[in-house]
C-alpha positions in Angstrom: 97.6 109.0 81.4 101.5 109.1 81.8 101.4 108.6 85.6 100.6 104.7 84.7 103.6 104.3 82.7 106.6 103.1 84.3 110.0 105.1 83.3 111.7 101.9 81.9 109.1 100.6 79.6 107.7 101.8 76.2 104.2 101.9 74.8 102.5 100.3 71.9 99.4 100.8 70.3 97.9 98.6 67.6 94.8 99.6 65.4 92.5 98.2 63.2 91.7 99.7 59.8 89.4 98.4 57.3 90.2 95.2 56.2 91.1 94.1 52.6 87.8 94.8 50.4 86.1 96.3 53.2 83.9 99.4 52.2 84.6 102.7 54.2 81.8 105.0 55.1 81.9 108.9 56.0 84.2 110.3 58.6 85.8 106.8 58.7 83.2 104.5 60.0 82.7 101.3 57.9 79.9 99.6 56.5 79.4 96.4 58.8 81.8 97.7 61.7 81.3 100.7 63.9 85.1 101.8 63.8 87.7 101.9 61.6 90.3 102.2 64.3 90.8 99.5 67.2 93.9 99.8 69.3 95.8 97.8 71.9 97.8 99.4 74.5 101.3 97.4 75.1 104.0 98.7 77.1 107.7 97.6 76.9 111.5 98.3 76.6 112.6 97.5 73.4 116.3 97.1 74.5 115.4 93.9 75.7 115.1 90.9 73.2 112.6 88.9 75.4 110.4 92.0 75.5 110.4 92.1 71.7 109.4 88.4 71.5 106.5 89.1 74.0 105.4 92.1 71.6 105.5 90.1 68.6 103.2 87.2 70.2 100.7 89.9 71.2 101.0 90.9 67.5 100.2 87.5 66.2 97.0 87.4 68.5 96.2 91.0 67.5 96.5 90.3 63.7 94.2 87.1 64.2 91.6 89.5 66.1 91.6 91.8 63.2 93.7 94.7 64.5 96.2 96.1 61.6 97.8 99.0 63.0 100.6 99.6 65.8 101.8 103.0 67.4 104.8 102.4 69.5 107.3 104.0 71.9 110.0 103.3 74.4 111.5 105.4 77.3 114.8 104.6 75.0 113.4 106.8 72.4 115.0 109.7 74.8 117.5 107.5 76.5 119.8 107.2 73.5 122.8 107.1 75.7 121.7 104.2 77.5 121.6 101.6 74.6 124.0 100.2 72.2 122.4 101.7 68.9 123.3 98.7 66.6 121.6 96.0 69.0 118.6 98.5 69.9 118.0 99.2 65.8 117.8 95.6 65.3 115.6 94.8 68.0 113.2 97.5 66.6 113.7 96.3 63.2 112.8 92.8 64.1 109.4 94.2 65.7 108.8 96.6 62.6 109.3 93.5 60.1 106.8 91.4 62.1 104.3 94.4 62.1 104.7 94.7 58.2 104.5 90.9 57.8 101.0 90.9 59.6 99.7 93.9 57.6 99.8 96.1 60.8 100.8 99.7 60.4 103.2 101.6 62.7 102.5 104.9 64.8 105.2 106.4 67.1 104.9 108.4 70.2 106.9 111.4 70.0 107.9 114.7 71.6 107.3 113.5 75.3 108.1 116.1 77.5 108.5 114.1 80.8 111.3 112.2 82.8 112.9 110.7 79.9 113.8 113.9 78.1 115.6 115.0 81.4 117.6 111.9 81.4 119.7 114.1 78.6 120.0 117.1 81.2 118.6 116.9 84.6 118.9 120.7 85.2 116.2 121.2 82.6 113.7 120.6 84.8 110.8 123.1 85.8 112.4 125.0 88.9 110.5 125.9 91.9 111.6 129.1 93.2 112.9 129.6 96.9 113.8 133.4 97.7 115.8 134.7 100.6 116.2 131.3 102.5 118.6 132.1 105.4 121.9 130.1 105.9 124.4 130.7 108.7 128.3 130.7 108.5 129.6 127.9 110.8 132.6 126.3 110.9 133.7 127.2 107.3 130.1 126.0 105.9 126.8 127.6 105.3 124.2 125.8 107.4 120.5 126.2 106.7 118.8 128.0 109.7 115.3 128.6 108.4 113.1 128.8 111.5 110.3 130.8 110.0 108.1 127.8 110.0 107.4 126.3 113.4 105.1 123.7 114.5 103.3 124.2 117.8 103.7 121.3 120.3 105.1 118.8 117.8 106.2 116.6 120.3 102.6 116.4 122.1 104.1 117.1 125.3 101.7 120.2 126.2 98.2 118.9 127.3 95.0 120.5 127.4 91.9 118.7 128.5 93.6 115.5 127.7 94.4 116.3 124.1 97.4 117.8 122.6 97.6 121.7 123.0 97.7 123.6 119.6 95.9 121.0 117.6 92.3 120.9 116.4 91.0 117.6 116.8 87.9 116.1 114.8 86.4 113.1 116.2 86.5 111.7 119.7 89.3 109.2 119.4 92.3 111.1 120.0 94.4 111.6 123.3 98.0 112.2 124.7 99.8 108.8 125.5 102.4 108.9 128.2 103.0 105.1 128.0 103.8 104.7 124.3 106.1 107.5 123.0 109.0 107.9 120.6 110.9 110.0 122.9 110.1 112.8 125.4 107.2 112.3 128.0 104.3 111.3 125.4 103.2 110.9 121.8 99.5 111.2 120.3 97.2 108.2 120.1 94.6 108.0 117.2 92.0 105.6 116.5 88.9 105.4 114.2 87.3 108.5 112.5 89.6 110.9 114.0 92.0 113.5 112.6 94.2 116.1 114.0 95.0 119.4 112.3 97.2 122.6 112.8 97.3 125.8 110.6 100.5 127.5 110.2 101.5 130.9 108.8 103.8 130.7 105.7 106.6 132.7 104.2 106.2 132.3 100.5 108.6 130.7 98.4 110.5 128.6 100.9 111.3 125.1 100.7 110.8 122.8 103.9 110.9 119.1 105.0 108.1 117.7 107.6 109.3 114.9 109.5 107.4 112.6 112.0 107.7 109.2 113.5 104.6 106.9 113.3 103.7 103.6 115.2 100.9 101.5 114.4 98.9 98.4 115.6 96.4 96.3 113.7 95.3 99.5 111.5 93.1 97.8 109.1 93.1 98.8 106.3 96.6 100.5 106.8 95.9 103.2 104.1 93.0 104.7 106.1 95.7 106.4 108.1 97.0 109.3 106.0 98.9 112.7 106.3 98.0 116.0 104.3 99.8 119.3 104.0 97.5 121.5 102.2 96.4 125.2 102.1 94.4 126.3 104.9 91.4 126.6 102.6 91.8 123.1 101.5 92.1 124.1 97.6 95.7 123.1 97.0 97.9 120.5 98.4 101.8 121.2 99.0 103.1 117.8 98.6 102.2 114.9 96.4 104.3 111.9 97.7 103.3 108.2 97.9 102.7 107.6 101.8 101.7 104.3 103.5 102.3 102.6 107.0 102.2 99.1 107.7 99.0 97.3 109.5 101.6 96.9 112.6 104.8 98.7 112.6 107.3 100.2 115.4 108.5 103.6 115.6 109.6 104.7 111.9 110.1 108.2 110.5 108.4 109.7 107.6 108.8 112.8 105.7 107.1 115.2 103.3 109.1 117.9 101.3 107.2 121.0 100.2 107.6 124.5 98.8 105.5 127.2 100.2 104.8 129.1 96.7 102.4 131.7 97.0 100.3 129.9 99.7 99.7 132.1 102.7 99.0 129.6 105.3 99.1 125.7 105.4 97.3 123.2 107.5 98.8 119.9 108.7 96.3 117.2 108.9 96.8 113.6 109.9 94.4 111.0 111.2 92.1 107.7 110.4 89.2 108.5 108.0 86.3 106.0 108.8 85.2 103.6 111.5 88.2 101.1 111.1 89.9 99.0 113.9 93.6 99.7 115.1 95.6 102.4 116.5 98.3 104.7 115.5 100.6 106.9 117.4 102.5 110.0 116.1 105.4 111.6 117.8 108.6 114.1 117.2 106.8 116.2 114.6 109.4 118.8 113.2 110.2 121.1 110.4 113.4 121.6 108.9 114.7 123.5 105.9 115.0 121.8 102.7 118.7 122.9 102.3 119.8 122.6 98.5 118.3 119.3 97.9 117.4 119.1 94.3 119.0 122.1 93.4 118.7 123.2 89.6 121.7 125.2 88.0 121.0 126.9 84.5 120.3 130.2 83.5 116.7 130.0 83.8 117.0 129.1 87.4 119.5 131.9 88.7 121.5 131.2 91.9 121.8 134.4 94.2 123.4 134.9 97.6 123.4 138.1 99.4 124.0 139.7 102.9 121.4 139.8 105.3 120.4 143.5 104.5 120.4 142.4 100.6 123.3 145.0 100.0 126.0 142.7 99.2 125.9 140.1 96.5 128.3 137.3 97.0 130.2 135.6 94.4 130.4 132.2 93.6 133.8 130.7 93.6 135.3 133.4 95.6 132.9 133.7 98.5 131.3 130.4 98.4 131.6 126.8 96.8 129.7 123.9 96.5 126.2 125.2 95.1 125.6 122.1 93.0 123.6 118.9 93.7 125.4 116.1 92.2 122.4 113.8 93.0 119.9 115.7 91.3 117.9 113.5 88.7 119.8 110.4 89.8 117.1 108.5 91.9 118.0 104.9 92.0 120.8 105.6 89.6 118.4 106.4 87.0 119.2 109.7 85.1 116.1 111.8 84.8 114.5 110.4 87.8 114.3 112.8 90.8 113.7 111.8 94.5 112.1 113.7 97.1 115.0 113.7 99.4 118.7 112.8 99.7 121.9 113.9 101.2 121.9 117.8 100.8 124.8 119.5 99.1 127.0 121.3 101.4 128.3 124.9 100.5 131.8 125.8 101.9 133.7 129.2 102.6 136.9 129.3 100.6 140.0 131.3 101.7 139.5 134.9 101.2 135.8 134.7 101.4 134.0 137.9 102.6 131.2 135.9 104.5 132.4 135.9 108.1 131.9 133.1 110.9 128.6 133.6 112.3 127.3 135.7 109.6 123.6 135.0 108.2 123.2 135.1 104.3 120.0 134.9 102.1 120.0 132.6 99.1 117.5 132.4 96.4 117.3 129.5 93.9 115.2 126.8 92.5 114.8 123.2 93.1 113.1 120.2 91.2 109.7 119.1 92.3 108.5 115.4 92.2 105.0 114.2 92.1 103.9 110.6 93.0 107.3 109.4 93.3 108.2 109.5 89.6 106.8 112.6 87.9 109.2 115.6 87.0 108.5 117.8 84.3 110.9 119.9 82.1 110.6 123.6 81.9 108.6 124.0 78.5 110.0 127.5 78.0 113.7 126.4 78.4 115.3 126.6 74.7 117.5 123.9 75.4 114.4 121.3 75.1 114.1 121.8 71.4 117.4 120.4 70.2 116.6 117.4 72.3 113.2 116.9 70.9 114.1 117.4 67.1 116.9 114.6 67.7 114.5 112.4 69.5 112.0 112.8 66.7 114.7 112.0 63.9 115.8 108.9 66.1 112.0 107.6 66.0 111.9 108.4 62.3 115.0 106.4 61.7 114.5 103.5 63.7 110.9 102.8 62.9 109.9 104.7 59.5 106.4 104.9 61.0 103.1 105.7 59.3 102.0 108.4 62.0 103.1 110.0 65.1 101.4 110.6 68.5 102.1 113.5 70.6 102.7 112.6 74.4 101.3 115.9 76.1 99.9 114.4 79.1 99.3 115.4 82.7 101.8 118.0 82.8 101.7 118.9 86.6 104.5 121.4 87.2 104.9 124.4 85.2 105.3 128.2 85.3 107.2 129.0 88.0 110.9 129.7 87.2 112.4 132.5 85.4 112.3 130.9 82.0 108.6 130.7 82.3 108.1 134.2 84.1 110.0 136.2 81.5 107.7 135.0 78.8 104.6 136.8 80.2 102.1 134.5 78.9 99.6 132.3 80.7 100.0 128.5 80.9 97.4 127.6 78.6 98.8 130.0 75.8 102.3 128.6 76.2 100.9 125.0 76.1 98.9 125.7 73.0 102.1 127.3 71.2 104.4 124.1 72.4 101.9 121.6 70.9 101.7 123.6 67.6 105.6 123.8 67.6 105.8 120.1 68.2 103.3 119.5 65.2 105.5 121.6 63.0 108.3 119.5 64.1 106.7 116.4 63.0 105.7 117.9 59.5 109.3 119.0 59.0 110.7 115.6 60.0 108.2 113.6 58.2 105.7 115.3 56.0 102.1 114.1 55.2 102.0 111.6 58.2 98.8 111.8 60.6 99.5 113.1 64.1 97.4 112.1 67.2 97.3 113.7 70.7 95.9 113.0 74.1 92.9 114.8 75.0 93.4 115.8 78.8 95.6 118.7 78.3 93.2 120.5 75.8 90.0 119.2 77.4 88.0 121.6 79.7 86.5 118.4 81.1 89.6 117.1 82.3 92.7 118.8 83.1 92.2 122.0 81.0 89.2 122.9 83.2 88.2 126.4 84.0 88.0 126.1 87.7 90.3 124.4 90.2 94.2 124.4 90.8 96.3 121.6 88.9 98.8 120.3 91.0 101.8 122.5 90.9 101.2 124.7 87.8 101.3 128.4 88.6 98.4 130.7 87.3 95.6 128.8 88.8 92.6 128.4 89.1 92.1 126.9 85.6 95.7 127.2 84.4 95.2 125.2 81.3 91.8 126.5 80.5 92.0 127.7 76.5 95.1 125.5 75.7 92.9 123.9 72.9 92.6 127.2 71.1 94.6 127.4 67.7 94.8 123.6 67.8 95.7 122.1 64.4 92.6 121.1 63.0 93.9 117.7 61.5 95.1 116.5 64.9 92.9 113.2 65.9 92.2 113.0 69.5 93.0 110.0 71.9 90.4 110.6 74.3 90.7 108.9 77.7 88.0 110.6 79.5 86.2 107.4 80.4 84.9 108.4 83.8 81.1 107.6 84.0 79.9 111.1 84.3 78.3 114.1 82.3 82.0 115.3 81.7 82.6 112.1 79.7 79.5 113.2 77.3 80.8 116.8 77.3 84.1 115.9 76.1 83.3 114.0 73.3 80.9 116.6 72.1 83.6 119.4 72.7 86.0 117.8 70.3 83.1 117.0 67.9 82.2 120.7 67.8 86.1 121.5 67.3 85.9 119.2 64.2 88.3 116.6 65.4 88.1 112.9 65.1 88.3 110.8 68.1 89.5 107.4 69.3 88.2 106.1 72.7 90.9 105.1 74.9 89.2 102.6 77.6 89.5 99.4 79.3 92.0 99.9 82.2 92.1 96.4 83.1 88.4 95.9 83.8 85.7 94.3 82.2 85.3 95.0 78.6 81.5 95.3 79.2 82.5 98.7 81.1 82.8 100.2 77.4 79.2 99.8 76.5 78.1 103.1 78.1 81.0 105.2 76.6 79.9 103.5 73.4 76.3 104.4 73.7 77.3 108.3 74.4 79.6 108.1 71.5 77.3 106.5 69.2 75.5 110.0 68.2 79.0 112.0 68.0 80.4 112.7 64.5 83.8 111.6 64.2 84.5 108.9 66.8 86.5 106.6 64.3 88.0 104.0 66.9 88.4 102.6 70.2 91.6 101.4 72.3 92.1 98.5 74.8 94.4 100.0 77.2 96.0 98.2 80.0 98.5 99.4 82.4 99.9 96.0 83.7 100.1 94.1 80.3 97.0 92.2 80.7 95.7 90.7 77.5 93.5 88.3 78.5 90.5 90.4 77.6 91.9 91.5 74.1 89.3 89.5 72.0 86.3 89.8 74.4 87.1 93.8 74.1 86.8 93.8 70.3 84.0 91.3 70.6 82.2 93.7 72.9 82.8 96.6 70.6 81.4 94.7 67.7 78.5 93.2 69.3 77.4 97.0 70.2 78.3 98.2 66.8 75.8 95.6 65.2 73.1 96.9 67.3 73.6 100.6 67.1 75.5 101.4 63.8 72.4 103.0 62.0 72.0 105.3 64.7 75.2 106.9 64.1 75.1 110.5 63.2 77.9 110.7 60.2 
């Protein structure tokens, strides 16, 4: 869910409680209506007055349609250093007054453990370990020289039966092209329904950058050409990076940054999937060390440098300097946003260093990881996150005086690798359950008696807490989050966005019913409101489903009224079948 929310915006939910004089039935269902809660999802940055005007306009529409509750968040709830407090508080006060005037209650998102928290300390990101990466002393600097990972025939110069040697070809439309190339004698040309792949043995816990140059001509649609870095058994990807070529482009360099983790063998695969027109050429494929890009420095991510034999441990400030990344967590000049690649830090050798010219040293450290271009996560076991969460919660309470809170645990995709995590000695699912429980306790302490909601995906065995399969870069798979719901506070209300039309959606509803939790269905996603009907049919026999949510990722409110009408039309025909 978090993957659909831009860093610079906030989120608002609006809910419908029973109207004045309306009778409420068992488990929150109301006579004459199927649900007591009907919410609309709004995203905005409330530091901007114009955005506040837009939200108030939506609240006008929502109130007229019958919505009467609002839950709100904003990335600025963690980015308090980026706003003028007096102006920001005034903006939120205006939105708050507008909500109260329209009999709309306020609920606040809280305890988000994503990029916005990291804006306060970029070194709190989960660290991906690098162990024993070789560097060479050269000209008073330490230069990365890792050559343990090599591509065979990355320039496509060696030919065997008309095809590039060292590459497995799947399909009949790949050939070495000596007329079109970026450099050297040739490139590889790829057309419809053809892919090339190569398996490479890996050294664990190393950090690399794969580069290649790509040219295209009339490839339609262009996204049918893709590049994947995976484990050789195809159970895990090593890089989640947005990638795309133009329909027609001249030679252009593209790169993929990755850590080998505990994967013994990787497979590089590129090509066109499907019978589509156009041609793509690939050339100059190389792999280089990741150096110290996105280097994290904190106690939970120790930095260590030794001699090649491991017998001598070198001292920072005496034997080497510069092991800091000033560009960490500052992509596009936004704190807490991490890029895949930037100018690497350069370590130097001060006068008196014991490291001599031409000497090889081994460096162990940890680096931040980015997923899909925006997603970097804090280490949930780092003690320093808790004072920030407490400050954030107090800030939200002060600004909004909310009627309830929503925990933002959602799509946590990197976890369990750095020293802060490993020393705890517990599985990811157990640690996540403890984190959620502690966040619930923080809310109760800050604002006792208020209701608390939570997204379902991280505690749902039918979604991200599945028993099988790896989950992005979470350590401990398969099924690293399985069991995270154990010990869940019984009063938590589930915001269920398992809307995908399959058996898992039905099982998800029943799962939380059996646990005794109330649920709200988070649907819509900028499609036809009619798509809610099958989900409503499945929920009709589930006890404790108390509401729905109009969820738009692009601030599309065209269907706001029709969404409620769809729900109400369904309700009038099925309310007598609800199992309450």
